[in-house]
N, C-alpha and C positions, 0 to 999 in steps of 0.2 A: 857237331857243334864246335869242336876244337878247330877244325879247318876254317869255319866261318870266322871265329875269333882271331885266328892266325892271319887271315887275309885282311880283316878289318884293322888289326894292329899294324900290319905292314903298310897299308894305305895311309893310316894316320901318321906314321913316321915319314913316309915319302912326300906327303902332300900337306905338311904342317903349314907351309907358307900360304897356300891357297885357303886353308882353313882359317888361318889368322886374318887374312885379308877379308874373307867373307864375313866373319864375326865382327870385325872392326867396322865394316860398312853398315852392318845391321845395327850395331851399337850407336854409330853416328846418326843413322836415320831415326832411331828411337829418341835420341837427345834433341835433334833439330826439328823434327816434325811438329811437336806440340807448341812451339813458340808462338805461332800465329793464333793459337786459341787464347793465350793469356795476355797478349798485348792489346788490351781494350782501349788504348789511346789511339787506335787506328780507326779513321773514319770510313764510312761505307764507300765513299768515292774519292777520298784524298789519302794518299799513301806516303808514308815516310820512307826514306831511302833504306833505313835499317830494316824495316818490315819487308821491303822488296828483297833485300839480301836473304832474309830468313826464308821467304817463299821460294827463292831461286835455289837455295841450299837444299830445301826439302825436295824440290823437283829433281835436282841432279841426283840426290841420294836415292830417290825412288827409282830412277833409271839404273843406277849402279848396282842395286840389290840383285835384280835378275841377271845382270851381266856377271856378277860374282858367282851366282849360281851356275850359269852356263860354264864358266871356267872350272868350277869345282866338279860339276857332273862330267864334263868332257875329260878332264884329267884322270879322274878315278876310273871311268869306264875304259878309257884307252890304255890304262896300265896293263890290262890283259885284253889286247885288241882281239876282236872277233872276226876281222877281215884277214884272209890269207891263211896259210897253214905252217908258218915257220916261227911262230911265237914260242918263247921258252917255256911258257906255262903249260903248253900242250903235252910236254913230256913228263910233267909232274902229275902226281895223283890228285888233280883238282876235279872234283865232281861239279858238273855244271850247275846243279841246284845249289850247292854250297857256295860256289863262286857268285852266283846271282844273289843269294841270300846275304853274302858279305857286302856286296855293293848296296843293296837295299838298306842294310843296317848302317852303313856309312852315311847315307843320305838322311836316315831317320835321326841320327845323332847330331850331325853337323849342319843339317839344313832345316828339317822339320821341327826339332826341339827348340832351336833358337827362334824360329819363326813364331811358334806358339807362345814363347815367352814374350817376344816383342808385341804381339797382338794383345796379350793379357795386360802388359804394362801400359800400353797406349790406352786401353779401355779404362784402367784405373786412373791414369793421369787426366783423362777427359771427364772424369766424374761419374763413370758408369760402374756398376758392380759386375766384374768379369764373369762370375759364375752364372749370371742370369742370361748369358748369351752363348752358352756352349753349343747349342744347335747351329747358330750362325757361324761360330768358329769352325766347327767341323765341316759345314758346307763351304766355307771359304777355303779351307784346306783342300777340299775335293775339287773346287774350281781351279785352284793353282796347280794341283796335280794333273788334272785332265788337259789343261790348255797351256801349261808351261813346263812343268817338271817331266812329265811322261814323254811329250814330244822330244825334248832335249835328250832324255835318256835313250829313246828309240833311235834317234838320228845318230847318236854317238856309237851305237852298236853296229851301224852299217857303214861307218867311215874308218879309214885306216890310220889317220893321224890327225893331229890338232889343226894343222893348216887347212886340211880338207874340210874339217868341221867348221872352221871359221869361214871358209868360202861358201859353204852351204847356208850358214846363218845369214851372211851378207846377201847371198842370192835370194833367200826367202824374203828378206826385208825389201830388196829392190823390186822383186816381183809384186809384193803387196803394194808398194808405192806406184808401180806401173799400172796395176789394175785399177787403183783409185783414180789415177790420172786419165786413163782411157775411158773409164766409166763416166767421168765428169765431162769428157769431150764428146763421146759418141753415144752415150746412153741418156735417155730422158728419164724423167721421174716415172714415166709409164713402165719402165723396165724394172722397177723395184717391186719385189714380191710383197704380198700382204703380210702383216705381222703373224708369226706362227710360234707355237711353243717350241723352244729349243731344248726341252728336257731330254730328248733323245740324243742330242749332240754330245752330252757328257758321257753316257755309257758307251756310245759308239766310238768316240775318240779314245777312251780308255781301252776298249776291247781291241781296236786296231793297233795301238801302241804295245799293249801286252802281247798280242799275237806276234808282232814283229820282233820284240825282245825275246820271247820264248823260242821262236824259230831260230834266232841267232845263237842263243846259248845252248839249246838242246840239239839242233841239227845243222847250224851254220848254213842256212838257206839264204844266202846273201841277196840274190836277185829277187826272190819271192818277197823277202822282207822289204826291199827297196820299192818293189811294185806296190805293196800295201801302203807304204808311207807316202808315195807319190800319188797313187790313184785316189785315195780317200779324200784329200783336200781338193783335188781337181773336180771330183764328182760333187762334193759339197758346194763348191763355188758355182758350178754349172746349174745345180738345182736352185741356188739362191738367186740367180739372174733370170729365172723363168717368170714371166709375167703371170699374174693370177688370172685364171679363166673365169668365165661366168659361173660354171658349176661350183668352183671353189668359193667364189664370193657369195653365192646364194647359200652355201653351206654355213659359212662363217657369219654372214650378215643377212638373215632372211628378211624379205620385204614385209612391211606392215600389211595387215589385212585391209581389204577395200573399204570396209565400214569403220575402220579405226581412224581417229584423228591423227594427223601427222604430228610427230613430236616437236617439230619446229617448222616455221614458215619463213620463206625468204621473199623479199621484194626488191626490185632493182632500185638502187639509190643513186640517182644521177641528177646533179645540179651544178651550179657554178663551182662548187668545191670538190664534189665527188664526180669523177669522170672515169670512163673505161680507158684503161691504159694498155698500150701495146709496146713491147720492147723486144730487143734481140734475145734469142734463147742461146743456150750453150751450143746447140747444133744449128748451123747456119741455114738448114732447110726448114727450121721451125721458128715460130715466134712465141713469146710469152705474153699471155693476156691476163689482166687483172680486172675483175668485174666487181664494183662496189655493191654491197647488198645491205639490206636492213633485215636483221634477224629478230624474230619474236615467237611467242607461243610456247617457250620452254616451261614446263610445269614447275610450280614452287617446290623447293627441296631437291631439285635435280639439276644436273649439268649435262650437256651434250658435247662430246669431243669428236669432231670429224676425223676419220682415218684416211679415206680415199674419196675421190670424185671421178665420175665419168661424164663427159660432155658430148651431147648430140646436137647437131645443127641441121635445120631444114630451111633452105633458102627459097625465095620466090622464083629463082631461075632453075629450080630443080636440083640444085646441089645438096647432097646429103653427106654428112660426115659424122663418124662416131669415134671418139678417142678411146684408147685403152684406159684402164684404171690408173689414176695418178695420185700420188701420195700428198696429203695435206699436213701442214706443220703448224703447231703453236696456236691453233684456234680452239677456243673454249667458249661455249654459249651458256650463260646463266639466265634465270628468269628476267623478263623485262626486255624492252627494245634495246637493240645493240647494233652499232655499226660494225660492219665486217667487210670482207672481200673474199672472193674465190679466185685462186690463181691456177692457171693450167697452161699447157703448151699445145699448140696445134700446128699442122703443116702450113708452111708459108704459102704454098700454092692454093690451099683451100681458103686461107685468109684473103689472099689477093682476089679470089673469085667472088667473095661475098661481102667484102667491106663496102660500107655505104648503103647497102640495101637491107630491107627488113628481113629478119630471120626469126625462126622459132628456136630459142635456146633452151635445151632440156638438160637439167643438172640432176644427176643421180648421186646422192651422198650415202656413204656408209658411216654410221656413228657408233660410238660406245656411249651408252647412257649410264650415268653415275648418280648415285643417291648421296646426299649430304648427310654426314654424321652429326652428332651433337656438338655444337660450337663450344670451344673452350676459351674463356676470357681470362687473360693473365695481365694484371697491372704491371707496367714496366718498372722494375726496380733499378737500382744503381749498380747492381752486380749480377753475376750469373743467376739464371732462374730456369727451373725445369718445366717442361711442357709434356704432360702425359701422352704417351704413345707417339711422341714426336722427337724429343731430344732435349738438349740443354742449350740455352741461348745466352748470348752475351751482348749487352748494349755496346755500341761502337761510338766512341767519343770523337768530337771534332778535333782535327789535327792541330788547331792553333792553341790548344791548352785551355779552352774556355769551359771544359767539362760539360758541354752540351751534347746530348745524344742525337746523332744524325743517322743512325741505322742500327740494325740488329743482325748479328751473325749467329748461326746455330750449328751444332754438331750432333751427329746421330751415330749410333752403334751399329757396326757391321754393314750398313747399307744406307742409302738415302731414305728419308721418311716417306710414308705414303703420300700420294698426291693431296696437297693441302692448299686451301685458299686462306691467305692471311690478310687481315684488315687492321688499319690503325688510323688515328687522326694526327695529322701534322700540325705544328704550330709555326706561323710565320715569324713570330717573335721569340727571343730568348726565353727559356723556361724559368719559372719561379718554383715555388714549393707545391703548387697545385697542378692537377691534371688539366689537360686541354678541354675546354667546354665544347660540346658538339656544335653549337651555333657559331663558334669562332674557329673551329678547326677545318683543315682541308683533308678530304678523304684520300687515303692511300691504300692500295691493294696490290696483291701479286700472288703468283702461283709458285710452288716449290714442291719437290718430290716427284715420285713416279708411281706407276701402277704395278710394278713387279711384286710377285708373291714370294719370291725366294727369300730365305732368311739372311742371305748375305750377298754381296756383290763381289765381282772379281777385283782383287787389289791386294797390295802388300799391307797397307794399313788396315786397322780394324775400326777406325774412326773416320767418318765422312763429314766434311764441312760444307756449308752453303750459306750464302748471304741472302737475306730476305730482300729481294729487289721490289720495293714498293713503289707504285706510281706516285707522281707529283712530289718527288723528293727534293726538287729544286724549284726555286721561285725566281721570277723575273724582277730585277731591281728597278726597272723602269727608267734606267739611265743608259743612254746610248754609249756603246763601247764598253760597258761594265758587264762582266760575266755574271751568269746566274749564281745565286747563293743558296746554300742548303737550308731546308726547313728542319725543324727539330721535333723530336719525340720527347714529350715532357714526362718525368717520373710520375707514376700513378695512372697515366693514360693506358687504357686497356688495349692489348693486342688480342685479336680474335683469330683463333685457329680452327678451321673447319675442314675435316678430312672427307674425302670422297671415295666411295667404293663402287666398282662396276656392278651394274644390274643386268644389262643385256646388250647385245649387239644387233643393230637393226639397219635397214636400208630404206631410204626415203627419196621420193622424186619431187622435183620442183621444175615448173615450166615458166619461162618468161616470154610472153608474146611480143611481137613487134620490137625485137632487139636489134640494135645497129652496132656493128663494129665501126670504130672511127676510121675516117678516110685517111 
């Protein structure tokens, strides 16, 4: 233990400047980040320049925190470099376990302890009880360890100096950007794999990093450690780009039985307003098609969220084509008739051969079916108000100082709230002392949150903010050349929060006869 304390004290003296910089950045982040929670003179769509400055400051500091960690981790690990055999510390009685223990202690004291304090302070400032979110706090630390701290630690053990470490980090960032750019140009949505549970990625990443670190400290197996650190992300990326096969889709999304009623029905919606649209796709060999549909048949108390679609075509000239599974975004179907569309990409050569002629269009959807929870109705007050199992919300006032509420922003602890449907009544006129009457109000609604089950999300902050983007928030003034004006949420008007929980994943087929692609 004496040797661990000795190395820890030596590192603390040598790297006091890096420690001070890291702590100063985290303190500045803690001070700047909460400002946009408390400035309720900020409208939902109209921003003051001072508020933009606070948001920019928080964003910059959010980036600077991991940069300071990278500097701190790299400097302290490279103080006793593990690459080569001419380091001074090799001739001293340093046991590798104690050397590794001293480095871990350094990070616990100067990285993890300040981070825990920052997260607890932010929770308290946001109005949450910090001790109620200890499981989320621990899971958040696990995510940061697995996907930020441990990789930086492991890479530092296989580099010989700070400049090489900097080149590796820059190279990783450039490779990530290049992969995104290439996937956007050459890959279609058909190449995206189906959603899968990534719970294995956390222990696998930790195990690979621990193995590389241990190999370096215990045996100094440089190339084996480098092979582990290079091969694992390459293999993970390759697996992530594999398109889902039929067997995998059937396993995750079983088809409904033949005698069961389809959970949703689609009909072609084509008139003077709604038309089949065709445009250029990201890949010049493909075209993007948008088919307007009328959705109906969703059971009361449920919602259907499409995940993927597969398109098949049978043309009168004998042409047959079936697409891979393609991902769908931002579509949610509630009970009652609903206008929608399905967007997919198809080969340009197939489109050219069938356009203008009648075809049978077969659409296979995979859905997540969700059940609505008990609605929570909260009258809008003039100040912060809590919403059970959702978070704490703040009315957003008009930018011109009229004290009219034109939106609501909410904050939640450790993660975004569960997927929630929010409804309210807008008023076209400035509000008085009474709530908006249903017959006089304009319905507004919107979705927020997600379906993740994890107690926390990856991030430096412990508080997540979201604006409730409700529909119909602007009204037309009826005057030519005059921009739209905001509608208002009157105090006392109820906001309705309805959370949705997944029930099952299913596959459903829909066929459109005598379909025509536009000429």
